[in-house]
C-alpha positions in Angstrom: 55.6 101.0 153.0 54.5 103.7 150.5 54.0 103.2 146.8 57.3 104.7 145.8 59.2 102.4 148.2 57.3 99.4 146.9 58.5 100.2 143.4 62.1 100.3 144.6 61.7 97.0 146.5 60.1 95.2 143.6 62.5 96.5 140.9 64.5 93.8 139.2 67.9 94.9 137.8 68.6 94.0 134.1 71.7 93.7 132.0 71.9 96.2 129.1 75.0 96.0 126.8 76.9 94.1 129.4 76.3 96.5 132.2 73.8 96.2 135.1 71.0 98.8 134.7 70.0 100.4 137.9 67.1 102.4 136.3 63.7 102.3 137.9 60.4 102.3 136.1 59.8 105.3 133.9 57.2 106.9 136.3 59.7 107.2 139.1 62.6 108.3 136.9 60.9 111.4 135.6 60.0 112.8 139.1 63.5 114.1 139.6 64.4 115.0 136.0 64.3 118.4 134.4 61.7 118.2 131.6 61.8 120.9 129.0 58.5 121.2 127.2 58.7 122.4 123.6 55.2 121.7 122.4 52.4 120.7 124.8 48.8 120.0 124.3 47.1 122.2 121.7 50.4 123.6 120.6 51.3 120.4 118.8 48.5 120.8 116.3 49.5 124.4 115.6 53.1 123.4 114.9 52.0 120.5 112.7 49.7 122.8 110.6 52.4 125.4 110.2 55.0 122.8 109.1 52.5 121.3 106.6 51.9 124.7 105.0 55.6 125.3 104.7 56.2 122.0 103.1 53.3 122.6 100.6 54.8 126.0 99.6 58.2 124.5 98.9 56.7 121.7 96.8 54.7 124.2 94.7 57.9 126.1 94.0 59.9 123.0 93.3 61.1 121.8 89.9 59.6 118.3 89.4 62.1 117.4 86.7 65.0 117.7 89.1 65.8 114.5 91.0 67.2 114.6 94.5 68.7 111.7 96.5 68.2 111.7 100.3 70.2 109.2 102.3 69.1 108.6 105.9 71.8 107.0 108.1 71.3 106.3 111.8 70.7 103.9 114.6 67.4 102.5 115.8 65.9 106.0 116.2 65.9 106.3 112.4 63.4 103.4 111.9 60.3 104.4 109.9 61.5 107.8 108.8 61.7 106.9 105.1 58.1 105.7 104.8 56.8 108.8 106.5 59.0 111.2 104.6 58.0 109.6 101.3 54.3 110.6 101.9 55.4 114.2 102.6 57.6 114.6 99.5 57.1 114.3 95.8 58.3 111.5 93.6 61.4 113.3 92.4 62.8 112.9 95.9 64.5 109.5 96.1 64.9 108.3 99.7 67.3 105.6 100.9 67.7 104.4 104.5 70.6 102.7 106.2 69.6 101.8 109.8 72.1 100.1 112.1 70.7 99.4 115.6 73.3 99.5 118.3 75.9 101.3 116.2 77.9 104.2 117.5 78.8 107.4 115.6 82.1 106.1 114.3 80.5 103.0 112.7 77.7 105.1 111.2 80.1 107.6 109.7 82.2 104.8 108.2 79.1 103.6 106.4 78.3 107.1 105.2 81.8 107.7 103.7 81.2 105.3 100.8 77.7 106.6 100.2 78.5 110.3 100.2 81.1 110.1 97.3 78.5 110.0 94.6 76.3 112.7 95.9 76.1 116.3 94.7 74.7 119.7 95.9 71.3 118.5 94.7 71.4 115.7 97.3 71.6 115.4 101.1 72.6 113.1 103.9 70.5 113.0 107.0 72.5 111.7 110.0 71.0 110.6 113.3 73.8 109.7 115.7 74.9 109.2 119.2 72.3 107.1 121.1 74.9 104.4 121.7 77.9 106.7 122.2 77.2 107.6 125.8 77.9 105.2 128.6 75.4 105.2 131.5 78.2 105.1 134.1 80.4 107.7 132.3 78.3 109.7 129.8 81.1 112.2 129.0 83.7 109.6 128.1 83.1 109.4 124.3 81.8 113.0 124.0 85.0 114.4 122.5 85.3 111.5 120.0 81.7 111.9 118.9 82.2 115.6 118.1 85.5 115.1 116.3 84.1 112.3 114.2 81.1 114.4 113.0 83.3 117.4 112.5 85.7 115.5 110.3 82.8 114.0 108.3 81.2 117.4 107.7 84.4 119.1 106.6 85.4 116.3 104.3 82.1 116.2 102.4 81.6 119.8 101.3 80.4 118.6 97.8 77.0 117.6 99.2 74.5 118.7 101.9 74.4 117.3 105.4 71.6 117.5 107.9 72.6 116.4 111.5 69.8 115.5 113.9 70.8 115.7 117.5 70.8 112.9 119.9 67.4 112.7 121.7 67.5 113.3 125.4 67.2 110.2 127.7 64.3 109.7 130.1 64.8 106.0 130.4 67.6 106.2 133.0 67.3 106.9 136.7 70.2 109.3 136.7 69.5 110.9 133.3 70.5 114.5 134.1 74.3 113.9 133.7 73.8 112.2 130.3 71.3 114.9 129.1 73.8 117.6 130.1 76.4 115.9 127.9 74.0 115.7 125.0 73.2 119.4 125.4 76.9 120.3 125.3 77.4 118.3 122.2 74.4 119.9 120.5 75.7 123.4 121.3 79.1 122.6 119.8 77.5 121.1 116.7 75.3 124.2 116.2 78.4 126.3 116.2 80.1 123.9 113.8 77.4 124.0 111.1 77.4 127.8 111.1 80.9 127.8 109.7 80.1 125.0 107.2 77.4 126.3 104.9 76.7 122.9 103.4 75.5 121.5 106.8 72.5 122.1 109.0 71.5 121.1 112.5 68.1 120.0 113.6 67.3 119.8 117.4 64.6 117.4 118.3 61.9 118.3 120.8 62.4 117.5 124.5 58.8 117.3 125.5 58.2 114.2 127.6 54.8 113.7 126.0 56.4 113.0 122.7 58.3 110.0 124.1 57.2 106.4 124.7 56.5 105.2 128.2 60.0 103.8 128.8 61.5 107.2 127.7 64.1 106.0 125.1 62.3 106.5 121.8 59.8 109.0 120.4 56.2 107.9 120.2 54.1 108.2 117.0 53.2 111.8 117.6 56.9 112.7 118.3 58.2 110.8 115.2 55.6 112.5 113.0 56.5 115.9 114.3 60.2 115.3 113.7 59.5 114.0 110.1 57.7 117.2 109.4 60.6 119.3 110.6 63.0 117.2 108.6 60.9 117.5 105.4 60.6 121.2 105.8 64.3 121.7 106.4 65.3 119.4 103.5 63.1 121.3 101.0 64.5 124.6 102.3 68.1 123.5 101.9 67.6 122.0 98.4 65.5 124.9 97.1 68.3 127.3 98.1 71.1 125.2 96.4 69.2 124.5 93.2 68.0 128.0 92.3 68.8 128.9 88.7 71.3 131.7 88.5 70.6 134.8 86.4 72.8 134.6 83.4 74.1 137.9 82.0 75.6 138.1 78.5 79.1 139.4 78.1 79.1 143.1 77.0 81.5 144.2 74.3 81.3 147.9 73.5 83.0 147.5 70.2 80.2 145.3 68.9 77.4 147.5 70.1 77.0 149.6 66.9 73.7 151.1 67.9 74.9 152.4 71.2 78.1 153.7 69.5 76.1 155.7 67.0 74.2 157.4 69.8 77.4 158.4 71.5 79.0 159.8 68.3 75.8 161.7 67.5 75.8 163.2 71.0 79.4 164.3 70.6 79.0 166.0 67.2 75.9 168.0 68.2 76.7 171.8 68.4 75.2 173.2 71.5 73.5 176.6 71.1 73.0 178.6 74.2 70.2 181.1 74.6 71.9 183.1 77.3 73.1 186.7 76.7 76.8 187.0 76.6 78.4 189.5 78.8 80.6 192.2 77.3 84.3 191.9 78.1 85.4 194.6 80.5 89.0 195.9 80.4 90.2 196.7 83.9 92.4 199.8 83.9 92.6 200.2 87.6 94.6 197.0 88.1 98.3 197.0 88.8 98.9 195.3 85.5 97.2 198.1 83.5 98.1 201.4 85.2 96.3 204.5 84.1 
């Protein structure tokens, strides 16, 4: 018996959320999955450096006296984001985190409703959703409900900013292709949704397998740090755009502008003297009106 068959024979099924998991160890599950590599090897360092520089530029242009509230709401994937983001942002960015492991999108959005009422255009909600929405046996079952719940939340909270982080792909399941296709479809629809809602943005997480833990469900330290850099850069970009001071123009009343009126009157009263030679009037006698 070869090594692969030994893994299958020694595998012990486990119960996850009341259902029997037929997934095999992570090494064998990734052999048949389509892995899209966004950042590999040395490219990770280049992306990190670029994001750090972008964040630094935004912070230098930021108004330190203006306070911003950033509310992070999500399932277990959101753990540790606040502590990392706090090191990337200045003290005028107040971060709050609501993490509910095992919660679906509907429960997370119900939590966000009460929190979003007191926020303004100077604040932002970061929503990480969907890990527990998709059933292993039928991943497309709750897909329409997930989209409608997020759509309703975005359209009913136009008074503040919303950043939606997509559901990470799943490499922890043996048959992960069906679920990952459903996740991709949802991401495409949400990208179209945020385009027609200017107060919302969408952040797609990397799909590089090297940024995941060995069991393939969560991001590893490198993956989480990269996502935090992307979140921080996008947050600063959104808030900088919404908090720019407008150029105020005073109301112009021509009747009160005495100096300008004097210039106009002077220009009207000036007699224009032309230096051109005037032509002598010629009487036409050969015309039918003046016969000879």
